[in-house]
Structure formats: C-alpha cells, structure tokens
C-alpha positions as semicolon CSV with decimal commas, in nm:
position;residue;x (nm);y (nm);z (nm)
1;M;1,092;-0,097;1,012
2;A;0,839;0,131;0,852
3;K;0,538;0,029;0,648
4;V;0,485;0,153;0,296
5;I;0,163;0,158;0,096
6;H;0,218;0,095;-0,277
7;V;-0,063;0,219;-0,501
8;H;-0,052;0,122;-0,869
9;L;-0,307;0,320;-1,071
10;I;-0,412;0,080;-1,346
11;G;-0,548;0,319;-1,611
12;R;-0,273;0,578;-1,565
13;R;0,023;0,339;-1,524
14;R;0,137;0,537;-1,224
15;D;0,291;0,408;-0,901
16;L;0,286;0,589;-0,569
17;Y;0,462;0,488;-0,247
18;L;0,311;0,637;0,067
19;G;0,357;0,604;0,441
20;S;-0,004;0,554;0,546
21;I;-0,361;0,509;0,427
22;A;-0,428;0,871;0,526
23;A;-0,146;0,979;0,294
24;V;-0,306;0,786;0,007
25;Y;-0,622;0,994;0,041
26;S;-0,428;1,320;0,079
27;V;-0,297;1,264;-0,275
28;L;-0,578;1,065;-0,442
29;T;-0,956;1,075;-0,436
30;P;-1,169;0,773;-0,341
31;E;-1,274;0,753;-0,707
32;E;-0,910;0,726;-0,818
33;V;-0,840;0,454;-0,560
34;G;-1,168;0,273;-0,625
35;M;-1,278;0,261;-0,260
36;T;-1,325;0,483;0,043
37;R;-1,063;0,540;0,310
38;S;-1,269;0,346;0,564
39;S;-1,308;0,048;0,330
40;L;-0,935;0,038;0,259
41;A;-0,854;0,060;0,630
42;H;-1,065;-0,252;0,691
43;A;-0,961;-0,440;0,376
44;G;-0,676;-0,639;0,530
45;L;-0,361;-0,476;0,399
46;S;-0,156;-0,560;0,708
47;G;0,064;-0,866;0,680
48;G;0,146;-0,806;0,315
49;G;-0,212;-0,807;0,189
50;T;-0,318;-0,680;-0,151
51;V;-0,642;-0,507;-0,249
52;V;-0,745;-0,488;-0,615
53;T;-1,011;-0,245;-0,740
54;K;-1,116;-0,148;-1,093
55;T;-0,877;0,148;-1,083
56;A;-0,588;0,048;-0,855
57;I;-0,382;-0,225;-0,696
58;I;-0,292;-0,140;-0,336
59;K;-0,030;-0,330;-0,136
60;Q;0,126;-0,281;0,205
61;S;0,483;-0,387;0,269
62;T;0,779;-0,310;0,490
63;L;1,037;-0,052;0,393
64;I;1,388;-0,190;0,436
65;R;1,624;0,093;0,523
66;N;1,947;-0,097;0,582
67;R;2,084;-0,447;0,608
68;S;1,993;-0,485;0,977
69;D;1,625;-0,448;0,880
70;L;1,635;-0,764;0,668
71;P;1,464;-1,069;0,820
72;A;1,692;-1,349;0,930
73;V;1,717;-1,647;0,696
74;G;1,422;-1,878;0,756
75;D;1,204;-1,605;0,918
76;N;0,974;-1,553;0,619
C-alpha cells in the first residue's frame, strides 16, 4: 500500500493529494504550507497523524488501490 499526503489549504479551499513530503514542496511554498519541509518531515505524520498550521491541514494516510489492500476486520 502506498502513502498519500493530503494537504487542505484553508484560505483557498483547495485540496491536494501527493505521494511524498518532497512532492508537497515541489507544488507549494513553505509559506503556503505554513512550515518548512524539515519541520513537516519531523512533525509526526506517519501512523495517520495530522498537522495543522495557520494556512493548511496536512494528513498522511494509506492509499487503498483494491479490495486486497483493505485491512482485515478487527485490524484497525
């Protein structure tokens, strides 16, 4: 399963879905995200974490591609 970084830009009501933190900063500036790339990398996104800044809400999740990628019942 692949990870996906969801960035919701608060002021612009825009949602982006990216494959890595590096991809976030290839599309957005640190000012748009509300923090630097290094800070986001150490902010604890893994494991379904969420980071909220003044300008964005950033979440990391797992991309489900097909039914076999779904967790078994009781595994969450």
